[in-house]
C-alpha positions in Angstrom: 17.9 69.0 326.0 21.4 70.5 326.4 22.7 67.0 327.4 21.1 65.4 324.4 22.6 68.0 322.1 26.0 67.4 323.4 25.5 63.7 323.1 24.4 64.4 319.4 27.5 66.3 318.9 29.6 63.6 320.3 28.2 61.0 318.2 28.5 62.9 315.1 32.3 63.6 315.8 32.6 60.0 316.2 31.2 59.1 313.2 33.6 61.3 311.1 36.5 59.5 312.8 35.0 55.9 312.9 32.1 55.6 310.5 29.1 53.7 311.9 29.0 50.2 310.7 26.7 49.4 307.8 23.4 48.2 308.8 20.1 47.3 307.3 18.1 50.6 306.9 15.0 49.0 308.5 17.1 48.8 311.6 17.0 52.5 312.1 14.1 53.5 310.0 10.5 52.2 309.1 7.8 50.3 311.0 10.0 48.0 312.8 12.7 50.4 313.7 13.3 51.8 317.3 10.8 54.3 318.7 10.9 56.7 321.5 7.8 57.0 323.8 7.5 59.8 326.4 4.7 61.2 328.3 4.5 65.1 329.0 1.9 67.1 330.7 0.6 70.2 329.1 1.2 72.3 332.0 -0.4 75.5 332.0 2.5 77.9 332.9 4.9 76.3 330.1 2.2 76.4 327.6 1.4 80.0 328.4 5.1 81.1 328.2 5.5 79.4 324.7 2.3 81.2 323.8 3.6 84.5 324.7 7.0 84.0 323.0 5.5 83.2 319.4 2.4 85.5 319.5 -0.4 82.8 320.1 -3.1 84.1 322.6 -2.9 82.3 325.9 -5.9 79.9 325.7 -7.0 76.7 327.1 -5.7 74.6 324.1 -2.2 73.7 323.2 -0.5 75.0 320.0 0.9 72.0 317.8 4.3 73.9 317.8 4.6 73.5 321.6 3.9 69.9 321.0 6.6 69.7 318.2 9.0 71.1 320.8 8.2 68.2 323.3 9.0 65.6 320.5 12.0 67.2 319.3 14.3 65.8 321.9 13.2 62.2 321.5 13.8 62.6 317.6 17.2 63.9 318.3 18.1 60.9 320.5 16.8 58.5 317.6 19.1 60.3 315.0 22.0 60.2 317.5 22.3 56.4 317.6 25.5 55.0 316.9 24.3 53.0 313.7 22.3 55.8 312.7 23.7 56.4 308.8 24.2 60.2 308.8 25.6 62.6 311.5 22.8 64.6 313.2 24.8 67.8 313.5 24.3 69.7 310.4 21.2 68.1 309.4 18.9 71.0 307.9 15.1 70.9 308.8 13.4 71.6 305.4 9.9 71.2 305.9 6.9 70.0 308.3 3.6 68.8 308.1 1.1 68.6 311.0 -2.3 67.1 311.1 -4.4 68.1 314.0 -7.5 65.7 314.5 -8.5 67.6 317.6 -6.8 70.0 319.9 -4.9 69.1 323.0 -6.0 70.9 326.3 -4.0 72.5 328.8 -3.7 70.1 331.8 -3.8 67.0 329.7 -1.2 64.2 329.6 0.1 63.5 326.3 1.9 60.1 325.2 4.4 61.0 322.3 5.6 58.3 320.0 8.5 59.1 317.8 10.1 57.2 315.0 12.2 57.7 311.9 9.7 56.6 309.3 12.0 56.5 306.3 15.6 57.8 304.8 15.1 58.6 301.3 17.2 60.2 298.5 17.5 63.8 297.7 19.2 65.7 294.9 21.3 67.3 297.6 22.0 64.4 299.9 19.7 62.1 301.9 16.4 63.2 303.4 15.4 61.9 307.0 11.7 61.8 307.7 10.8 61.6 311.2 7.1 61.2 312.6 5.6 62.1 315.9 2.1 61.0 317.2 0.6 62.9 320.0 -2.0 60.7 321.9 -4.4 61.7 324.8 -6.1 58.6 326.4 -5.2 56.4 323.4 -6.6 58.6 320.7 -4.3 60.5 318.3 -5.1 64.3 318.6 -2.0 65.5 316.5 0.4 63.7 314.0 3.4 65.2 312.6 6.1 64.5 309.7 9.3 66.5 309.9 11.9 66.4 307.0 15.7 66.9 307.7 18.3 67.1 304.9 21.7 65.6 305.3 23.7 67.8 302.6 26.1 65.5 300.7 25.1 62.2 302.3 24.7 59.0 300.4 22.7 56.3 302.2 22.7 52.9 300.7 19.3 51.3 300.5 17.8 55.0 300.8 14.2 55.0 299.2 14.3 56.7 295.8 12.5 60.1 296.0 12.3 63.1 293.8 11.0 66.2 295.4 8.7 68.4 293.8 10.0 71.6 292.1 9.4 74.7 294.1 7.1 77.3 292.5 9.1 80.4 292.1 8.4 82.7 294.7 6.6 85.9 294.2 6.3 87.9 297.2 2.5 88.9 298.1 1.3 92.0 299.8 2.8 92.6 302.9 0.6 92.4 305.9 3.2 92.6 308.7 6.8 93.2 309.5 8.6 91.2 312.3 11.9 92.3 313.9 14.0 89.5 315.4 17.1 89.9 317.6 19.6 87.7 319.4 16.8 87.9 322.5 14.2 86.2 320.1 16.4 83.3 319.8 17.3 83.4 323.6 13.6 83.2 324.4 12.5 80.7 322.0 15.5 78.4 323.0 14.3 78.7 326.7 10.6 78.0 325.9 11.2 75.3 323.4 14.3 73.6 324.7 16.0 73.8 321.5 19.4 75.1 322.4 21.2 74.1 319.0 24.4 76.4 319.3 24.0 77.8 315.6 20.8 79.8 317.1 22.8 80.8 320.3 26.2 81.5 319.4 27.8 83.4 316.5 31.0 81.4 316.4 29.2 78.2 316.3 26.7 79.4 313.6 29.9 80.8 311.5 31.3 77.1 312.0 28.6 75.7 310.0 28.7 78.3 307.2 26.4 81.0 308.5 26.9 84.8 308.7 25.9 84.7 312.3 23.4 83.6 314.5 20.3 82.2 313.0 16.8 82.2 314.3 15.2 78.8 314.9 13.0 77.7 311.9 10.3 76.6 314.1 10.2 79.9 315.7 9.2 81.6 312.7 7.0 78.8 311.7 5.3 79.1 315.1 4.9 82.8 314.7 3.4 82.2 311.3 0.8 79.8 312.6 0.0 82.3 315.1 -0.5 84.9 312.5 -2.9 82.6 310.4 -5.5 82.6 313.4 -6.8 79.6 312.4 -9.1 78.7 315.0 -10.6 75.2 313.7 -10.4 72.1 315.8 -9.2 70.2 312.8 -6.6 71.3 310.2 -3.4 70.4 308.3 -0.4 72.6 308.4 2.4 72.6 305.7 5.6 74.4 306.2 8.6 74.6 304.1 11.8 76.4 305.1 13.8 78.2 302.4 16.4 80.4 303.5 17.6 80.8 307.2 17.2 84.3 309.0 20.4 85.7 310.1 20.0 87.8 313.3 19.4 90.7 313.7 16.5 90.8 311.0 13.6 92.7 309.8 11.4 90.2 307.6 8.2 90.9 305.6 5.2 88.6 306.3 2.1 88.0 304.1 -1.3 86.7 305.0 -3.8 85.4 302.9 -7.1 84.0 303.3 -8.9 81.9 300.7 -11.8 79.9 301.9 -10.6 77.3 304.2 -6.8 77.9 303.4 -4.7 80.5 305.0 -1.2 81.1 303.5 1.6 82.7 305.7 4.7 83.5 303.9 7.9 85.3 305.3 10.5 86.7 303.2 13.7 89.1 303.1 12.2 92.4 301.9 15.3 93.7 300.4 16.4 90.8 298.3 12.8 89.3 298.0 14.2 85.7 298.9 11.8 83.6 300.9 12.5 82.2 304.4 9.3 80.2 305.1 6.3 79.4 303.2 3.2 77.9 305.0 -0.4 77.0 304.7 -3.0 76.0 307.0 -6.0 74.2 305.7 -9.2 74.1 308.0 -11.5 71.2 308.3 -15.0 70.8 309.3 
């Protein structure tokens, strides 16, 4: 995916010098916009290596987070298009919603279809909503929405949207503590393919306003899903990313079970600020 990132950086730099031509929004977002379709095989070694990196037990099923990692490259390609209205470099991953209808099994071939569903307004800029569908033998096993914030961006024709106000965070009882280091980010970059420099290089991270390297948000989310230990074949997983985790770090984790819903929150134990809020709702 390094080549894709380099292409994205080049496209973003070009847009700052020579802005993209105005285009109808339905040319880059919506049901008739371009899509990327790729086929991947859920290779046993690849899945097992990913499982071990995020704390999932190695089984014959594929974590939805492994699937997300395989869809990220195609989504990056779509958002790097010359006529895409915002630079992809600097986009902030703010939340995810994943619905698993049935698990993908190790060894199965998965057809991934990625599209930008819409670009909508946000109080802090513009929000890009990317969808991914994961099919096996023509049937949807998993569907995903990823939301990215382009801070300060204004997009003509963006769909009006007012996000819900976040409930003030109150730290739950601490269940776990995780220690994250530079090696944590290196390992996750290898197993996921996400080699964004803000996760791997301190100078690059500081160039984007961070105090140092930050861990991948999807690493924290993946480890949170593993901690939830939800073994239902069908579920809905919601994730909200709050503040980035600067490496090295120790974070507090709270896991709560309430009937069919399991919540996993990650926060800074010193400042009490949340890093990630998530819930998994199991279905029968």
